[in-house]
N, C-alpha and C positions, 0 to 999 in steps of 0.2 A: 504493500500500499503505498502512495505516494505522501510525503510530507503534507501534501496538501490536503487531500483525502483525508487524512489523519487528523490534522487541527478541523477540519469541517465535523469529523464524524462527534470526537469527542464535543465540540458546542451542540449538536443537537440533542448529543442522548445525555450531555452529564448541563451542560448548563441552558437549557430552556426550562422553564419552569413546568411540569405537566396539562399536554391538552392548552398547550396556549392557541387565546384568541386571534392572533394571526405576528407575522414574528419579520424582522431583516438581519439578514445573516451578510456582512459585509467580508470579503478576506481578496487577500494580493496572492500575486504568487510566491510559495514557495522558495526560488530560486536564494542563494548566500543573500545579492543586496537588496531582497523585498523581504519583509518586515510582516504577518499576520497585524491585521486590526480589527479588532471590534469595535463597531462603532453607536449601535444601538441593538436595544432589546425593549419589545413593547410585551409588555405582558396582557394587558388589555388597552387597544388604543380605541381610537373613534374609528368613523368612518373614511372611509380614502377613495377618492379618484385619483386615478393617470392620464395624464394627457401624454398621447405620443406627439409628438410635434410641438413647434413653439412658431408653430402660421399665424397666421391671421384669424382660423378657425380656431386652433386649440386654442391662443389665449383665449379667444373672446367667449368662448365655449366656456372656460376654466374662469372666468370673470361672472360667469350668465351663473355656475353653476355656484360660486362662494358668496355669491349676492342674497340668492337663495335658503343656500344653506352656509351662514357663517361656522360652527363645528365643521365641519362635513370636511378634511384633508383635502389637500386640490396639489399635485405637482404635475410638473410641465416638465417632461423631460423632450431636451430639445441636440442631438449631435453638434447642430455648426452654432452658430447667434440664432437669436429669437432675432422674429419677423423682418428674415435680410432678406425676404420677398418685399415687403413692404416697403423698405430700404430703399429700394430701386429699383422699385416701378412708377411705370407713368415718367421715367427721367430721370429719375429723385421726388420727382413734385408728388406721387402717391392718386391714383386716380380713384379714389376710394368707392365711388358707386358713380350712378346714372340716374341723372336725375332728372331726365324724359318717359321716365316708363314709372306711371301711375297704373296703370292698368295693365294686371298681372298675366292677362294672354299677350300682350305683345311684352312681356317683359321677359314670358315665357320661350317665345321666340330667340331670344339671343342665346340659346345654348343648341348646340346644335345635340351636343348629350346631354338630353334632359330636357329638352320642351315640351316633350305629353306628359312626361309625371309632371312638372312643374306648373303645371297647366292647374294643378289641384290647391291646397290652401299654404303649400310650405313659403311661400310669399307674403298670404294674409298675414301669417303668424307672424315675419319682420320682414317691412321688404326697403327698398333706399328711402322710404320716405322715415322709416324707423332709423337705420345708421343712421341720418342726418341728422335724428333729432338725438343720438344716444351722443354721438360728437361738440355735436353742441352743446349739451347738458355739460357733456365733460372737459367743455373749456373752450376746442378748438371751434374757429368760427373757417366757415366754408364758401366758398362759390362754386356755379353750377354753368360751364362754360357754357357758348352757344350751340353747341355739338351733343351736348348734356353729359358731362360729363364732367364730373366733381369733385374738386382738390381742393387744401387746404387754402386757404385765402395767402397765409406764411409762400407757399408754392415748393416747399420742402416737407420733403417725408419725415423725416425725424420730427414733426409737429405729431402726425398721427402715433410715431413709434415712441416717442414719449411716455403720451397720452394711455394706453394700451397699458406700458409696462409700469407706471403711476398709477393707472386703477387699480393695474393687478398685484403689486406693489403694497398699493392701502387692502388690499382686502385682505389679503395675507395668504396668496400664492405665493407656493415655493416654485420657484423657476429651476431645471436643474442643467446645464446646457454640458456641452464635450460629452455627452455619455447617450448611448440610443439603447434601446428594448431592441433586444435582438431573440427572444424567443417567449412565445406568451403560450401557458395554458391550462384549466381550469383545476383548480382543487375538490376535493372533496363536495366540502361545501357549497358548491358553484362560486367564488369567487376567484381571481385570476395571479396564477404566477408568474410572477417576472422576472425574466434574467435582463439584469440590465450592463451593459462594460462601459469602461473608458475605450478612447479611440489612441491617448495616445501612451497606455502605462497597461500594465498584462495585472487587472481590477476585475472583480467580476461582483454585481450583487444583485440579492431575490428577496424583489419585495414585492408583496400581497395586498392586492386591489380587492377592494369593493367593487369598482369603478371604472371602464377602461373607455377613453376617449380616444380614436384614432386618426390624427389629421395632419399626416407627415408628408402632404403633397401628394407631386410624384419620384418621391424617394423608395427605395425597394424593400425600404425597414419595413414600413407600411402593408404593402400586396405582402409579404414575408410574413407577416403577424395576424393578417386576414387568411391566409391561406391555414398554418396553424389551428385557426380555430374553425376552420372548419367551410371558406367561405370559396368559392371560385375567383377566379381574377379575368376578367377581358386584359389580355395584351394589351398593354398603354403603348403608343404610336405618339412622334411629334403633333400636335398644333401650335398655332398659331405662330409662322415663320413668313421666313421671305421668301421671294426665287429668283434660286439664279439664274440668269438670261445669257447667253448666248450670244452676244450683241457688246464683241469692245464699244464701237461706237459710240452705244446708246453709254454702258457704266462712264462711257468719258465727260458725262454733263449732269453725272452725281451730281445732287444740289438739286437739284431741278422738280417742282411739285404739282402736279395738277390738282386743282382742287374738284374736279369732280368728272371721272368718269367714268363709264361702262365699261367692265375685265369679263370675261366669256373662258372656262380653261380645259379645255380637251383633252382627255389624259390619253396614254400609251398605254395598252393595259392587253392582257391575252384571256381577261375577264371581260365575257359581255355586257350589252347594259347599264352601261357606267355613263350617267345623265350629266351632259352640261353644266359647267355648273357657272352662275352667273351673279355678279354684285355689283353694286354704283358705292361709288365714296370718292376720297382722295389719294389719290396714288405719289410716289416720293419715286427718283431713281437713286438710286445708289452705286457706290461703284464695286458690288458683285449683283447688281441688278434690279431688283422692284420691289417697290415695298409698300409702305404704306398701308389705311384702313380698308381699301380693297382687294389687295391682294391680304393683307393678315385673316382676311375675314371670309377668304376665297381656302385658306391654309387652311384653315379651322371647321369647314362645314364638308369639305375635301380631303380631311384628313386620309381618312384611314382607306382613300381610292388613290391619293396620290403616296399613300406605301405603297400599294400593292404594285404602283403603275412605275415603282423604282424613280418616283419626282422627279419624271418626264413624260413632259408634253406640252400643248400648244398653245399661250393665253393668246387672245384677241381682246385691244383695246380699241374704244371710241372714242377719242379725246373730246368732241366737242358731240356730247351728248343731247346738250337740246337745242341742235342745229340741224336740221332736215338735208340731208343729203344732195337732193336740187337747190335748198336755198345757199347750199356750201358752194355746188360751181359757182352760181350767179356772183355770189361775192367772190369766187378769184376773177373771172372771167370782165367784172364790174372794174377789179381792180389795174386791171391787165389794161382794161381801154382808158385806165382814167389814170394811171404813169406812166404808160409806152418808152420813155427817154429812162426809169431809175431801173435800178440794177433789181435780181429779182435777190438776190441774198439779202440785201440791207432796205425792200422794202415790201412789207405782206399790209392783207386786211386787218385794219387793227379788232377788227370782232373777235379774232378764231380766236385772242385774246393766249399768244403764244409767246417762247422769251424767243431770243432772235439765235440763240447757242442752238434749243430743241427747229425750229424754223429751216439752220441751217442744217441737221440731223437728217429733214423730210429728203432737200431738196439730194442732199450725198447718196441715202437710198434711192433715191429715183433715178440718180446720175444725171441731175442735171445740173449745167455751169453753173456758178453759182454767181460769174460776171454776167452770162446774159442777161439784153434787157430786156425785160417785161413782153415789150413787141415780139420779140421772138419769140419764145417762149409756143410752143405747139395747144395745141387747144387738147391734147391729147395726154401731156404734159400734165396740163394743170389737172385734166380729171384721173389721172394715178395719184396727184399730191390730195385729191380729196376723199379718194377712195383708201390711200393712206391712212388720212385724220380720223373716219369711221369707220377702218378696220385694218387695223395696224395689229399685226403677228408679231410675236416673238416668240424666238423654241427656249422652253424651261428642261434647265438642265439639272436643276437637283435642287435643294433644299437652302436657303440661308443659312447662318444664326443668328438665332433676334433671342441675347439672353436673356431682355427686361423686363420681358413678356410670355417667356418660353413656357408654354403649358402641354398638359395630354390629353389626348382624345384615352381612358382605358381607368381598367382600377375596376375596383365594387362594380359589380351593378348594384342597378338602382331594385330592381327587383328583388334583391335580398334584406333591406329594408325598409323603416317604415319609416314614411317622410313627416309624418305627424311626430313622432317623434327621436329621430336618426338612429334608434336602435335597431339591434339587430335584429332579425328574424327566425337566425339559427342558432342566438346564442344570447341568457337571459344579462340582462347592465352589464353589454356590451357597444358600446355608439362609434360613427362613423361623421365629420363631416370632413365640407372641401376635396381639394383636388383627389383626393386617394378613393375619390368613389367616380362612376365614370359619366364623369357632369365634365365638360368646359364648356364658357361662355369666349364669344367674340370679343373683338375691342372695346375698350368702353365703358371698365370699370365694374363689366358683368361676372368676372372670373371672381373677385372679391367681392363683392352679393351673394354668390352663392359661398363661399367661408364665413361671409355675417349671421344671415341665415342659419346655415345648417349648425354652426359652429355655438348661435344662440341657442334653437331646438336643444340640440344634445344637451344643453348648459341647462336650460330648464326643466327637460323631462329630469336627470340624475338632480340637481340641486331638492328639486319640490318630492322626489324618493327617495333623497336622506333625510333632506327635512323634517319628511311626514313617520320615517319607521327609525330614527335614533330617536334612543332614551339617551332623557335631558342628563341622569346620572351617572353616565359609560362617562367615565374619568379617564384624560389616559393617565397608564403606570413606568414608567421609564427601570430601569433593573441598571 
């Protein structure tokens, strides 16, 4: 028997009181450089809630549970930095939610995975208005921008991070970082035995919990725990990403934006009946291809089809959505008649709303001499430019990285939980919230709203149960 096992067995058989209600065992490696430590034993303790994941859903759920059940021991286990995604989201501003979706049916349609299920009571319990009210009541001033996105007035995500962490601290939520919950199982009395490890040292901790909330985002940790506790996992694939475009002259235009385009995506795949995807919205040229809300929405709705197509296909873009093809041709013809002696590269209809660099790109793409005069340009060339503006094709050769907003499609199926409580239909007192579920939204604050809503509902369910079941005479005793 190794020294590690010998010490562990000695503690379990000799130091623990008979039939302990619950206990914690901490031990380190038995190598010469490590020293065994017994940090705490509890003969009788209050009920404990363990939250796996210190992101938006986990922290929000922990605060809600502790608010309803002040005597509940709430511990959040986070392997990295708490609220890391909140910190970097929205370019460092944190798009808290969306303020233009008071109608829950419209709100539900913003979720490629979850749109059908969210048509029920999910957002009625805690929707965008409730989220905004919560932050406002806790001292965070918010603003709603023209497109509906809600940000702190400070334009600094630290405002949101500090608010959540301060409230968690004020409520007595315990936050432990640098640790991972690696295994979970049920005890004979229906509780959860969790194995917790530190990343940096050979250290293991066993914790028994009465309630378990898995809110670990797209981390493999959460999927593993869900699987260990009997849940199935829908294979996660990327969602909300940019497109790599095989067009070097285009990528040299990095930084150009288009306020409103219509983009349609045709995919290359061996699978049949993959529908053409279409979205409308702003688009941005990057140094690797195309981005912006319209592209990110396409990536979200087409996440699984894009994955099966190896992220290859053709993107068709209408740059002048509000201008009919015939009207566009007329504009170009009138400009030719009005400015016959001007060079094509330096003169074009202002109604097009195009920047000069992009107009030059169109001319080069059609093989039109930049220095040609408008009087010399053929009508066929004008028609080609009009067609290009209304249906410009780009070859998608892969997905780009968009780390600030990266989410996944996949996770625990919504059919395996109750959205009214966020409790597992397979294991009682097991809850899920956030991206660990097979839920993802488009850009605009919808992924965070899923986290706030799910965390709030789970925290409410746990808090109410703990408050109603815990005897007032139960006191913590420590050896």
